[in-house]
N, C-alpha and C positions, 0 to 999 in steps of 0.2 A: 377114475374112479374117486367119488366123493370123500372127502376126509371128514368124520364128525369134528363138530364143534359146538361150544356152550352156546344156548341162544341168549343174545342181549335182553338185559329186561324190559318189562312193559310196563305202562303206566295203568293202574287199575281203577277202571271207571266203575260206577253203578248208578243205575237207572232206578227210579226209584215211584211207585204210584201207591197213591195214600188217600184218603178224606180229611183224614183228622193231624190236623198241623201237630197236637201233643205226639202223636205216634209215630210224624215223621221225626221227631226232633228225638225221642228217645231211639230210634232206628241209627239215627246220624251219631248220638252219642256211642250208642255200640259199635256202629263201623269204626269211628275216629279212636274208641277205648283198643280198638284189636289193630287196626292196620295204619294209625297215626293220623294226624292232621290233614285236613282237607286242603287241596291249594285251588279248588274251582267249586263251585257250586250254583248252577243256573237257578232262575226264578221259576216256581212253580208256575205251570202252565195246564189250563184245562186238558184233560186228557180226551180225545173224542174219535178216535181212532177205532175201536170196536166197543161191541156190550159186553165182550167175552166178562170183563171181572166183576161187571154189577150185580150179579146173582150174588157174590161170593162176598164182594166188598164194598156194596153199594154204589149210587148213581154220583155224578160230581165227582171225578176223580182228579187228581192234579197228578201230573208228570215233571218230576225233576232229575237233573242230571250233576252227577258230583265226580270229582278224581282225585287221587290223596297224592300228596307230596312223595313218598319213600315207593319207589319203583320195586316190582317183584319181577320174580323168576317165575316162567310160564308154567312149570309142572307144578306151582302150587295153587291154580284155579281149583282145581277139586276141593283143596281145602277151603278155599274162600269159599266156594259155592257153598257147601256143606254149613260153614258158618252163618251164611246169610241165610240160609233155609233154617237155622235154629234162631236165628232174630225173629225172623219171619214169625215163626213157632210161638216163641215167646212173647211176643205182641199180637198175638190172635185172641179173640173173644169169640166164647160159646162156638168154638170148633171153625171159625173163620177168620181168615188172613184180613190184617186191617192195614197191612203194607205189604207190597211184593216189592223185591227187591231182586234186578239184575244184573249180577257182577259180572263185567266184562274185560278185558286185556286190549288196550290199544297199542300198537307198533306202528312203525314208520310204513308197514305193507300192509294192514289189516285189523280189523274189528273182532274179535272173537268174545263168543259171549257163554256163559256155561248155563247147561242145562240138564233136567233129570231124566228127558224125552229122548229116544232115539229117533232119527230120521235120516234120510240117504245122505244128506249131504252134511252132517254130523258125525265126528269121529270119537270114539271110547276112549275116555281117559283112564279113569278108576274109578272106585268106590261107587259106581253110579251115576257117573258123571262125565257128558258128553262137550265137547268144544264145538260150537257153531260158526261154522265162518260166516260171518254177518255183513261185512261189508268188506272190501278190497281198495285200496288206494293206487288211482291210476290215474292217466295222464292229469296229475296236478290238484285230485280231489276223492274224497272216497266216494265209492260209488256200491251201488245197492246190488243184489242179487235177485231171481225174482221169488226166492223166497223171503227175501228179508222183510221182518216185519215193517207195518207203513211206517209205524212211528221212528222207527231207525233210519230210515230215508228221508224225514222231514228236513229242509233246509235250515231250519235255526238249530236243529240239532247238528248237522255234518258242519257247521258254521263252527259250534262248539268243538267239535272233534277236529278240525283242522286246527284251530287254536292250540286244543292240547298236543295235537303231535308237534307244532313248533317247540310248545315247552319241554315233552319228551326229547326232542332232538337236542335242546340247550341243555338239560338234564345230563343227556348220555354225553355230550362232548365238551361241555363247559363255554361253546361256540355260540354265539349268539346268531340263531336260523337265518338259513338265504332261501329263497322261495324254491319251492320246488321239491 
């Protein structure tokens, strides 16, 4: 019989999609005001994986990934997603989002994103929020599933996540990470 135990805290990450760098800055300020300082922020990179967001947000979007110093408890993911939805709404113009914020929890084993959309591989948490198993850590790297969004299986992003995994391991243990 398995014995229930508290899960380890996870590293909060966010994926941002945006066009306007002023809106990006406002989003990052709101996020930092709620979750504390960032410990990582990638350079913005052109987002060309899909045209899905163009009708709402326009063309020439950028993708950026960030993470926060403070680790979070996994059960807070719905609260985090509801907050990021609120930030998106506050920064919208004419009923259209100007920033898309994908919050997720990075652990040594996986990356889980929060979503309001149900699907076969998503587990309902609460308050209309589902946990989307996006990547798993196997054989020394994060690995995509058939349903993983293409931008989350990008080699550059996977490299960031590997570095953030090492940061997480250090934060949890206080010991310098070893490979593997």
